[in-house]
N, C-alpha and C positions, 0 to 999 in steps of 0.2 A: 559396194559401188564406189568407183573412183571419183575424185573431185574434178570439177571442171577447171579450166584455166583461170576463171574469175574467182574461184573459191580458194585458190592456193595462196599461201603466205610466202612471199618472195622477199627475203631480207637482204639489204645491201650490207656492205662491210661495216659501215658506221653503226647501223642499227643493231647488227649482231654483236658488235663490241660493247655497245651500251647495255644490251640485254644480258650479256654474259657478266658484265660488271655488277649489274643489279642482282643477278642470281647468286653471286658470291659475296654480296654485301650483308654482313650480319646485323647491321643496324637499320636496314630498310624494313618497312612493314611486311609482315608475313604474307599478306595477300598479294602485295606487289611482287615479291620474290616468286611466288607461285605462278602468277600470270606471266612473268618473264620466262620462266621455265617452260610454260605451255607454248608460248610463241616461238621459242628456240626449237622445241620439238616439232612444231607445226611447219617450220621453215623447209621449203622445197627448192630453195635457190641453189646457185652454183656452189656456194660454200658449205652447204649442208652435208654433214658426214653420214647421216642416216635418215631415211624417210619413215616417219611414224604414222600409223593410223590413229584415228580418234579413240578406238577401243584400247590400243596399246598405251596411249598417253594417259587415259583415264585409269587404267590398271596400275601403271607405274606411279602416278602421282596421287592415287587414291581419290580421284574425282569422278563425278558423274559425266557420262559421255556428252550430255547436253551442255554442261558447263564448259567443256572444251570447245564445243561448237560456238557458244555465245562469245567466248573470248576472241576466237578467230574472226567471227563476223564483225565484232566491234572494232578490231584492228583494221579490217578491210574497209569498213564504212567510215570510221571516224579517225583512225590514225593510232599512233603508238601510245600516246599518253592516256587517252580514254580507255584503251585496252588494258593498260597496266594498273590504273587506279580504280578503286571501288566506285561503282556507279552510284550516282546521287539519287536517293529515293525522293519521290515527289511528296512534299509535306501535305498533310491534310489541310483543307481550307480552314482558315482561322475564323472561329465563330465570334460573333460580336459579343463583347463583354457586357455584363449586366450593368445598368446605370444606377445612379444613386437612389432613385425612386424605387426601382425594383428591389434593390438590396435592402432598403428600409422596410419594404413589405415582407421580405423573407425574414428579417430580424423580428418584426412584430409577430409573424406566424410562429417562429421558433419560441418566442417568449409567452405564447398563449397556451392554454390547456390542450393536451393531446386529445385525439378522438376517444370516444367511449370504448372501453375495453383495452386501452393501451396505457402502459405505465409511464411512458415518456416518448418524446419525438425521436425517431431514428432517421437516418439519411433517406431510407426508402420511403418512409411515411411523409417526410417533408417534401421530397420530390414529387410524390403522388399528389399531395395536397396543393402544391404549386400549380401543377397542371389542371387540377380540378377547379381551382379558383381563377384560372386564366391570368395568373400574375405574369407569366412569361410563356411563350409558345414552345420554346425548345431550350432545355437545360439538362445537364448531366448531373449525376450524383457527385462527381468530382468537383464540379463548379459549386454546388451547394456546400460541399465540405470545405472548400477554400474560403467561401464567404463566411461560414461559421468560425473557421480558424482565424480569419482576419479580424473578426469582431469579438474573439475570445468567448464564444458561446459553446457550451457543452451541455446540451439538454439531457444527455444520458447520465450525468453525474450530479449527485446531490451531496453537499457537504453537511455533516452533522455537527451541530454546535449548540452551546448552551445560551439561550437568549439572556442578554444582560439584565441585571436587576434594575427595576424601576426605582426602588427605594435604595439608592446607593449608600446613603448615610447608614442605614441599618446594616448593610452588608459589610462595609468597612469597619463599623464599630465591633461587630461580632468577630470579624477576621483579626483585628488587632488584639482582642481579648485572647484568642487562641494563640497568636504569635507570641504575645507576652507570656502566656502560660508555658510555652516551650523554653523560653529563655530564663525562666525563674529556676532557682535551685530547688531540688526535691530530695526528700530524705525517706528513710524506711518508715518513719512515723507518719509521713504525708507524701506517699508516692503518687506519681502521675501514671494513670492507666488509660490507654487509648483502646476503644472498642468499636468493632464494626461487624456487620452481618453480611452473609452472602447465601445464595441458594445453589445447590448442586444436584444435577440430574443423575440418578443412578442408572447405569447401563450394564447389561450382562451379555455374555456370549451366547449365540445360538449354536454355532459350531465351534469345536475345539480349535484354538489357534495353533499355528505351526511355529515352533520356537526358532530362534536364531541359530544358525549353524555356519561353519566355514563355507564361504562361497554362496550363502543363501540368506537373504534378509528374512526377518520375522514376518509372518503373514497372519492376518485375521480377516474373517469374512465381514463384509460391510453390513450384513444383517445383525441386529442387536435387539435386546429386550430393554424395556424401560420399567423397572420395578417400582419406581417412585422418585420423590424429591426429598432431599434432606436440607435442613437449615443449618448453616455454619455460624458459630459465634466465636469471634476472635478477640482475645484480650491481650494487650501488649504493653509491657513496661519498657519504653524505648531506652531509658537510661540504665536500667539494670540488665537488659538483654534477656528478659524473661517473657514467655508468652504461654497462653493456654488456648487451645482451640478444641471445640466440642461440636458434635452434631446432634440435632434433634429432629423429630418428625414435623414440628411446627415452629413458628416464630411469633407466638402470641405474647400478650402481656405476662402471662404466667411463666412462659419459657424464659423471657428476659429477666423476670424477677428471680427465678431459680438460679440463673447464671450469676446474677449480681450477688445473691446470698452466698453462693459458693466462693465468689471472689473475696467478699468481705470476711466471711467466717473461716474459710479454709485456706485460701491463698495468702491473705494478708490479715491474719487475726491480730497481729501486734500493732497494726496501723491505727492511729487515732483518727486520721482523716484520709480518705482516698479521693483524689481528684480524678473524676471519670470524664473523659472526652468522647463524645459519640455524636452521631447524626441526630438531627431533630425529627425523629419519628414519633408517632403517637404512642408507641409502646415504651419509649425511653423517658419515663418520668417516675416520680415518687408514687403516683397513684397506682402504678403496676404492682408495687410492693404490697400495698394494702389490699389489692385484689387477690393476690396469690398467697399471702401470709397473714397470720393473726396480727391484730393491731399492735400488741407489745413488741413482737419481732420486727414488724415493718417500721415501727417508730424507732427502735434501736438502730436498725440498718440505715434509716434515713438520716439520723443524726451523724452517722459516720461517713455519709456519702455527700460529695460536692460535685454536682453535674455541670459540665460545660458543653455547649453545643456548637458544632460547626455551622456556619451560615448556609442558607439555602443556595444551591449551586456552588457550594464550597467544600464538597466532600474531599477534595484533593488536599485539604489542610489536615486531614486525619492520617497519621502515619500507619494506623492499623490497616488502612486500605493498601498501602505498599506491602505490608506483610501478607495480606491475603493474595496479592499478586504473586509473591514468592511461593506461597503455598500452592497456588494453582500450577505454576510452572514446574516445581520440583516434585510434587506429590500427586496432584489430581489430574494430570494430563494423561489419562488412560481410562480404561473401563473398570469401574468398581460396581459390583452388582448388588451389594447388600449394605444395610446400615451398620451391621456388626463388622464387616470387612472395612468399611470406611472408618469406623471408630478405631480399629486396630492400626490402620495406616496413619491416621492423624496422630495417634499416640507415639508411634515410632518417629515420625517427622518432628513432632514437638520435642521429644526427648533429645534428638540429635541437635536441634537448634539451641535448646536450652543448655546442653552440655558445653557448647561452644560459646555461649553467651553472646549470640549474634545480635548486635545492636543496630538501631537506626539513628543516624546523626542528622539532626535537622539544622540547616544553616540559614534558612530564610527568616529574616527578622522583620520587625515593624518598620525600621528605617529603610530596609530594602523594599518593602511593599510601597512605601511612600514615594519611592523613585521609580521602580519598575511597573507599578500598578497605579501610577498617578492619575490615569484616565478614569479610574473608578471613584476618585475622591471628588465630592461635589465642589469643594473649594480647596485648591491645592496651593500651598505656599512654599516657595523654595526654601531650602535650608539656609539658616543664617550663616554668614561667613565672617571671619574675624578680620576686620579692616584696620586693626590697630597698627599694623606694620605697612599699610599701604603708602605709596609714595604720592605726594601731591605736587 
């Protein structure tokens, strides 16, 4: 069907020149250039070189036929500029912001216990509970999210931390004993040995894994077996660069006593005194020697052993814990299915580390602790300064 006289675009010379300039302008917005081209092709005035139908225009400019019609109607109804520029969308009505009282109620709700059966508050649960308690009649999850972000509330996140010691004097006293122990000189006749324990879950393959190949990553099925748990005992001489790690089925008093006997009689038979640093567990004491060994043997080992304990919540002071972390990353980060396989892998790792004499150098001293951890000291006194050269 042809267009009526009122539906025709009749451009005068000035309008045509402006539209042609826009269509050739590489810096104009793409939509504006496209609309100018549509109007030039819709032109049916005296200066038009060719008459185009809406179907032809939509095909050439890759537009929908209805889009061509809307641009023409906007030009006829509103003029040149509205037809060239993107139409302004009507913004959604602005909802009233929540007031301070409502926000306080949302904060109190977020800080309360979540409903039964829920681990924590989520945006969905909070929004639902706000409606349920009639705190506000209309609110979106996005508004709830903005309110939580504004008040730095993250109910889905829980930080793990160690509750500070109430008996700070006891903590700093034991800490300084350990720090002084690291800074003291040690010899072959009186070595320092750091000891720590860990547990490892044995895991086996259900299906044979697919090995690595060019262009193909190694693959293993997510199913696995759990043959049992092994206890790991780590003994580390940080100054000599020596360590021994072994695995046992249990970590009882008897197991600890057997490991200590091997340390004193086989690893360091020439030492007159061995300074052993370990965690304050109920198995780490002289009584374990008497429970596992005869009285004469236990007495002989006890006279050769000098035990130091890290304070409670202070296991980070034991460098054997660092060595266990290295062991976990380098050797244990895989599936090991049996105690015998674990023993073989531990021996290979231990031999490589000992051949390189890999040491752990401890730099944190008692003076450093009194500065960096001064908040732990019940009474902190600043270090004395030399004022002999001060100017008066």
